[in-house]
N, C-alpha and C positions, 0 to 999 in steps of 0.2 A: 783613694788610691794607695796601695801598699808602698810604704817608703822604699822597700827593696826593688820596686820596679823601676825606680829611676836610677840611672847610672850616676854614681857619685862622682862629682868633680867640683872640688872647692876652688872656685875662681879666685877668691881673694888671696889665698895662700899659695896656689900652685900654678897659676897661669899668668902670662903676659899677653899683650896683644898679639905678638908674633906667633904664639903656638896654639891659637884657637882657630877653628874652622868656620864657626858660625856665630852670629850675634843675634839673640832673641829678645824681642821687646814683649814682655808678657803683661797681659791684662786679664781681668776676671771674666772676660767673655770666652777665654781659651780654657777648655776642660783640661784637667791634669793628664787624662788619657792621651789627648791629642799632643800635649806638650811632650810626653814620654815618647811617642812615635817620632816627633820631629827631631829630638835630640839623640835618639838611639843611634849608637855607632859613631857619634860626632864628638869632637872636642868643642865645647860651647861655652858662651858666656850668657847668663840670663840677666836682663835688667828690667826692673819694675818701674812703672811710670806713675804709680800712686800708692798710697798707704794700704788701701784694700788689697791690692795685688801682693804687696809685700807680705801682709798678714797670712794670705792663703799659702804662699810658698813657705813661710817660716813655720806655719802649723804643720806642714808636711815635710819639714826638714829638707827642703830643696835649696841647695846653695844658689845664691843670687846676689846682685848688688842693686842698691837703689840708684835711680837716676839722679837723685839729690846730690850724690857725690861728685857729679860733673858739672855743677853750677856754683860759681863763685858768688860771694856776697854782693859784689858790685853788679853782677848780672841780675841778681834778685831785686836789687834796688831799681835797676833799669826797667825790669818787667813791671813793677808796681807803678813807677812814674809813667811809663808809656801807656800802661792800661788805662789810666785816667784820661790821657789824651785821645786814645782810640775810642773810648766809650762815648766821648762827646763829639764824634765825627759830624753830627748834624749841625754844629756851630760853625763849621767852615764857611767862610763868607762867600765862597764861589758856588756853593750849592744850597745855602740856607733859604734863598728865595723860592726854590722849587718845593720846599717842605712846609711852607706856611699856610695855615688855615685858620681864618679868624684871629690873626695876630699870634697864633700859637705855632710853635715849631713842632710838628708832629714827629719828626724823626728823633727829637731829643727826649721825649717823654719817657721812653722805656730804657734810659741810659743805665740806670742802676741794675736792672735785670740783664742787660746786655753785658755789662761789666762783670757780673757775677760769674758767668761761664767763660768770659774772655781770659781772665787771670790764669785759669787752669790750663787753657789752650797754649798761652804764651809760654808758660813754664815748661810744658811738654815739648813744644817746638825747639826752644833753645837747649833743653837737656838732650833731645834726640840728636840734634846737630852736633854737640860736643862729643857724645858717645861715638857716633859715626866717624868723626875726625880722629878720635883716638883708636878706631878699629877699622882702618881702610883696608879695602880689597878682601872682604870677607863676604860670606853669604848672610843675608839679612832676612829675618823672619818676624812677622807681626800678625795681629788680627786684622780683619777688615776695618775695625774701628780706628786703627791708627795708620792704615795704609797710605792715606793722602799725605800724612805728615812726612813719613819716610820718603815718599816720592818727591818731596821738595829737594832732597839731597842726593838721591841715588836713583838710577834708572831701573834696576832690577831688584824687586822686592817679592819675597815669597810669602804668600798668605797661609796662615795656619787655620785650618777649619775651626770655626768658632760659632758660638751662639749668635743669632741675629741680635743686633743692638736694639735695646728697647726703644720704642717710640719716643722721640725727644719731647720732654716736658720742660717747659721753662719755669723759672723760679716761682712765678705766681699763677701758674696754670691750675694747680690744685691747692685746695684749702684744707688744712687739718682742723677737724672739729673735735673738741674735747667734750666728754660727757661722763656723768657719774652712773654707776650701775651697782646697786647694793653697797654703796660706800666706796667702791673702786672707781678711781679716775682713769679713764682711758681715752683713746681718740681714734678717729677714722678719717679718711681723705674723701673729699668730694670735688668734682670739677669746679672751676670757677664759675662757669655758667650756671650750674645747678645751685651753687652757694648764693649767687645773686638772686635767683628766683626765690629761693627759700627765705632769704633775708628780707626782700621786698614784701613778700606775702605776710611774714610775721609782723612787720612794721605796720602794714596796712590793716591788719586784724586789730592790733592794739589801738591804732588811730581811730577805727570804727568803734571799738568796745568802750573806750574812755571818752568818746565824743570829742576827740581832739580834731576831728574833721571839721567841726563847727567853730573851732577856736580861731579867731580872726587875728591876723597880724595888724598891730597898731601902726599903720603906714604914716601916721603923723610924726612918729619918731623914727630916726634912722635905726636900721637893725644892723647888728654886728655878727658876722658870720664866723662860727667856729668850725674849722675843717678837720675832719677825721679825728675827733676828740673822744676819749674814753669816758662815757657818761658817769661811770662809777667813780673814776678818779677825780673828776670835777663836780662831784655832787654838792659840795659845800658852795661852789660858785653858782650852780643852778639854783640852789635854794634861796640865795641872797639876791638874785636878780629881780628886784621889786619893780623895776620899770619895764619889765618885759622886752629887753632889747637884744636878746641873744637868740640866734638861729643856729641850729645844729645841722650841719651839712656833711653827712657821712655817706660816701659812695663806695668806700672800700671796707671800712670798719662797721660792724653792726652797731646800731644805736641802742637796741634792746636785745639781750640775749639771756637774761635770767631775772629772777625776781628783784634782785637788788638794783639792777639797772632800770627796771620798770619803775620801781619806787622813786629813784632818783629823778626821773622824768615827771612822774605823776605829781611829785611834791615841788615842782618847779613852774616858772612862768615861761620857760624856753619853749621855742616853736621848732618842731622837727620837720625839716624839708624832705619829704619823700618824693620819689619819682612821679607818682600819680597826682601829687599836688602841683606839679609843674607842667607835665607834658604826657601826651600819649605818643608813642612811637609812630611817626607818619611817613608817608611816601617821600616827603621832601628830604628828610634826614637819610632815609635809605638811598635816595639818589646821590646825596652828598657822599655817603660812604662809598658807593660804587665809583663815583667820580674820582675821589682821592686814591682809591686802590688802583684804578686805571692809570692815574697820573704817576703813582709810585712805581707801577710795573714798567712804565716807560723810563722813568728816571734811573731805576736800578740797572738798566742796560748800559748805563755809562761806566763801563768796566774800567776805563782809563783812569778816572778819578779814584775809584776804589783800590785799583792795583798800585797806584802811587801812594795812596794814603795809608793803607794797612801794610806797613813795612817795619820790621824790627831787625836791627843788625844786618840790613841789606837783604832780608828774607821777606818776600811778599807772601803773605798768608791769606790773601783774599779768598782763594778757591777753597781753603780749609773751612772758612766760616760762612761762605756765601749762602748756602742752602738754609742754614739755621737763622742767619741774619735776616734773610728775606721773610721767612716764616714767622719770626718773632715780630717784626715790624708791621707786617701786613695784619696780623692778629691785633696788635695794639692800636694800629691806626683805625681799624674798624671801631674799637671800643672808644677811642678818643673823639672821633667825629660826634658820636652820640653824647658823650659826657660834655663836650664843649657846648653843643647846642642846649643841653639841659641847664647848664650853668648860665648861659647867656639869657635864658628866659627869666632866671632868678634875678639877675642884674637889671633886667628891663622892666620887670613887673614890680619889684620891690624897691624900697628906698634904702639902699645899702650904705652904712656909715663906714664900715671897715671890714677887712678879712684878716682872720687870725689863723695861722698855721703853727704846727710844732716841728715842721721840717720843710725845707725847700726842695727836697729831692723826690718826694712822693709823686705819683702820677696825678692824683686829684689836686694836690697842693700846687703843682706846676701850672695846671690849667686855671685854678682860681687866681693864682698870683698874676699870671699873664693876662687874664681877662679884667681883673681888677685894675691893672695898669692901664688898659685900653679904655676903661670907663672913668678913669681919674679918681679911683677910690684907693685910700691908703691901706697899706698892709702891715701886719705885725707878725714877728716870729717869736715864739715863746720857747724859752729853754725848757728841755724835757728830761735832763739828766745830768750826771756828773760827766763832763767832757774830758777828753785827753788835752788838757789845757797847756800844751807845750808848742814851742816853735816848730819842732819836728812833725808835729801832727797837723799843722795848718792845711796842707794839701788835702789830707784825708777828711778834715772836718769840713772844708769848703766843698769837696766833692759830694759828701753825704748830707749837705744842706742844713748843718747845724749853726752856721754863721750867716749873718744877715747880708747876703750878697744881692739878693733880688728884692727883698722886703724893705720897707721904710724904717721900721722901728724894731728894736730888739728888746724884749721884755725878759730881763735877767732874774735869776734867783738871788743874786747878791753881788757884792763888790768884786770878789775874787774872779768870778767869770766875766764881769763887766770890764775889768782891767784887761783881761786876756783878749776879749773881743775888740776893744778899742785899739789894740796894737795893729789889727788888720783891717778894721772897718771904720776909718776915721770919719767918714761922711754920714754915718748912721746915728739915729737918735737912740740912745741906750738908757733905758729906765729900769731901775731896781724895784721889781714888783714882789719878788718872792715866789715860792712854789705853790701852785694851785693844788697840787697833789696832797700836801701834807698839813693842811689846815687843821684837821681833826686828829692828827697823829700825836700822841702823848707819850711822855716817858714812863716805861714800865719796867723798871729794873727788877731782876730776880736772881737769886742765888741758887735757884732750882731750875730744872728743865734739861732739855737735850742739846746736843751740839747740832747746829744747823749749818750745812755746807751748801753754798750757792755756786753753781757752775755755769760757765759759758765756754763751750768747746772751741777749739781753734776755728777761725772764720775762713771760709772758702774764698773770700774776696780779698784777702791779704796774702801775698805769696809767701811771706815769711812763716805764715801759719799753716800753709799747705805742705810743709816739709815733713817727712817721716819723723824726724827728731822732735818737732813741735808736737805732733799728735801723740808720740810715745811719751814725751814728758807729761803731757796732760793726763793721759791714762794712768801713768805710773804714780802721778800725784794723787789721784783719786784712790788708787789701791792703798797707798801708804797711809792716807787719812783714815781710810776704813780700818786698817790694821791698828793705827794708834788709838783710835777711839775704842776699839774692841779691847786693846790691852789696858787702857785706862778705865774700862768698865763704864763707858759713857755712851748712852744711847745716841745714835746718829740718824739724822733726817737729811736727805739730800733733795734740794730743790733745783731742778734743771731749768735753763733758760727756756722760755716758751716758744722760741723761734722754731718753725717747723722743719728747719734743716739742721737742727741740733743733733750731734752725734749721740747714738744710744750708748748708755753705760750700764744697763741692767745686768748684762752677763758678767761684766767686770766686777760688779759690786756683789752680786749674789754668790759668786764663787768664795767670797771672803766671809760674808755673814748674811744669811737669808733673812735676818730680822730687820735689816736696814730698810727704812721706808724711803722710796724714791717717788717724788711728785713732780709734776710739770706745770699744772694749771691751778694749783691751789692759791688762795689769797696769801700773798707774800707777808702782808702785815700781820695776819693771824699767826702765821708760822714763826715770825720774829718775836711776837709778843710772848710766845710760850717757850722761847729758847734760852739757854743759859749763856751761850757764846756763839757768835756768827763766824764762820770761816768762809773766805772768799778766794776763789782762784783768780788771782790778779785783780784788776779793777772792775767794780760793778757798782751801779747806782743803788743797788740794795744796801751796800754799805752805809750810805747816807741815812737811809731809812732806819737801820739798826742803830746808828750813832744818835739819831733824834730820839729813839725809844730808850736810850741809855744802856745799850748792850756793849759788852766788850767785843772787839773785832780783831781777828788776825787775818791778814791777807797773805797768800802763798804765791811766790813768784814762780811762774813757769815759762814766761815769755822774755825774750831779749828786748832791751829797751829801744827798739827800732823807732818808736814814736815818742821817745823821751819819757821822763818821769813826771807824772801828773802831780798837781799840787797837793792832793789828799796823801800822798806818799812823801812828798818833800817836807811837808809840814808835820810829819810824825803824828798825824791823827790816828793812825793805827800802825802797829808793827807790820812790816812787809818783809817776809822771811823766806829763805830757802826751805824746802821741804825737810831737809835734815835737821833744822832747828825747831820744827813745829812741836814736837813732843815736849821738850824742855819748857817751852812757853805756855803750853796748854797746862802742864802740871802746875806751873806757877799761878796761873789764873785760878785753877781749882783749889789750891791749898793756901795761897798767899793773898789775903783780902786786900792788903795795901796795894800790891801790884795790880790787882784787878781793877780797883777804884781809880788808880792813876791812869790806866788805859782808858777808862770811861771818861775821866776828866780831860784827857788829851782830845778825845773825840768830841766832847761838848765844846771845847774851845774852838775846834775847827767849825763846827756847825754854826756857832755864834757869828763867825766871820763869813761863812759861806752862804747862809740863808738870811735874807732880809724879811722882815715882817712875819715872824713865825706865828702861825695861827690866824693871821688876818691878811694873807696874800689875796684871797678872793675879793675882799673889801678894796684892796689896793688896785687890783685889776679893774673892777668895776668903776672905781673912782676915775681911773685913767680913761676908760672908755666913755663915761658920761661926760667928762670935762673936755675931752679931745674931739669926740665925734658927734656931739649934741649941742 
């Protein structure tokens, strides 16, 4: 659209609530042509409800305001806290009995997935409410996407013709598959159903090809189940399991996906539990699925409970989320009934000594933890990263399953994390095992190589990171890092977080320097080993990997400390700088060898305190398993 076709009206500098005719809530489903038609001849105020909408209007130089301006910090805090409560609706004692199947709460299983979309909706509801209260008695316009939200507060809403909303896909409905083509790493999406078929087929092919089918489980020994573990990252553990006591149970994560993962299994005594080794999908399970879906269909008609439960600031938003709520939970219940029956066969056929997970929040993990409790089998939670080890982050850590709330034992990387967990989990057995991931990682210091930037974009499940300011800070930080490295004549490689919902940065980076390499799925340890210095946007477990390998690290601050300051920054293990100070510190690392060595030494001191049993954590884990469960 031509910029001149929009009647210029600078709301921020020229208008007040009293002298505007209409309020427009803009989103990306509204074409600019339809927006032009709507505002023609009117005195208007346009409000954007997300960053993507803001970007569209900003590119086209259309005056607008962000809805973020109408939310106070205490409201954002309330949204985040209440979102945790709403996401665990199924734990309500009045309704929990209606949701139990084989001692598993079916309604709770997809709580992380439900929460992911819920945070964005709550933010939108409260910002719309505040905007309307600041602009009473106007004409209100929005797309069909946001119509129900405006209807919560006003009777007459004008719908701007817009594109049909895309069919709703939930967080785990589609799987991004990375692949290499002539050295170029790219990716594509497939549905979860097709992914599961392909994964099961590939695993069965390798089971047949390598004669794993005839490999018998030694049922005279208790077997210890590893749930959703990355076989490459625990290859040292698999190799050292001389007593053949480990079973790999991956229902979400692939067990074999490349040659390295194949070798990790081929060279081990571990037993891979595939679907065909346990069960054929039969009519009894199909009947169970239908029975539970029918039961849920009756249950969901209890509108009175949901209308009282889903309320924030005296606003009932049940009708806003109901359709997607039902669709998500019916989908996941279908999957859950099958997965529960599959896992029950494992517990009943095999002599299981323990179940080990790396998170309590995952779909498979919740099922295995719940069934293990029913069968009287102990459970272990393994630390899997650098956590935000602050009091402020307790609620977040508890919600995302990194604290041992449901499991019996916590297998920690070292005393720093153990001390943190003890503050909140007094009744749990905490053992310092070390990290299974880093047994083979060695120090590889180098005064040569590129700058390696690791990025994690603002997360959509944290309301503070959904704001336009948070996303803009992140993107501006990447731009400035690219410019600084270009100015210092240092080659830059950017490693994006592999999460499938990570924000794309290719266009941002390539406008500055087309030679900057951006990767998403490459082996991070290989990238670190060849780098001169690692740059991290805020906290990342990758920082620990670089510290182990003896690399200097600089972390760049883009986020407000809503979750407090984690120990890795409090201990000065690495500089934690504002972007304005980065160039000066990078220059010092490049030209001042003493300064560079001091940063490396500070990092080493932190690693020595953070990691127990460096290089022998797999031995410590197996010793714990052998002594405790055999």
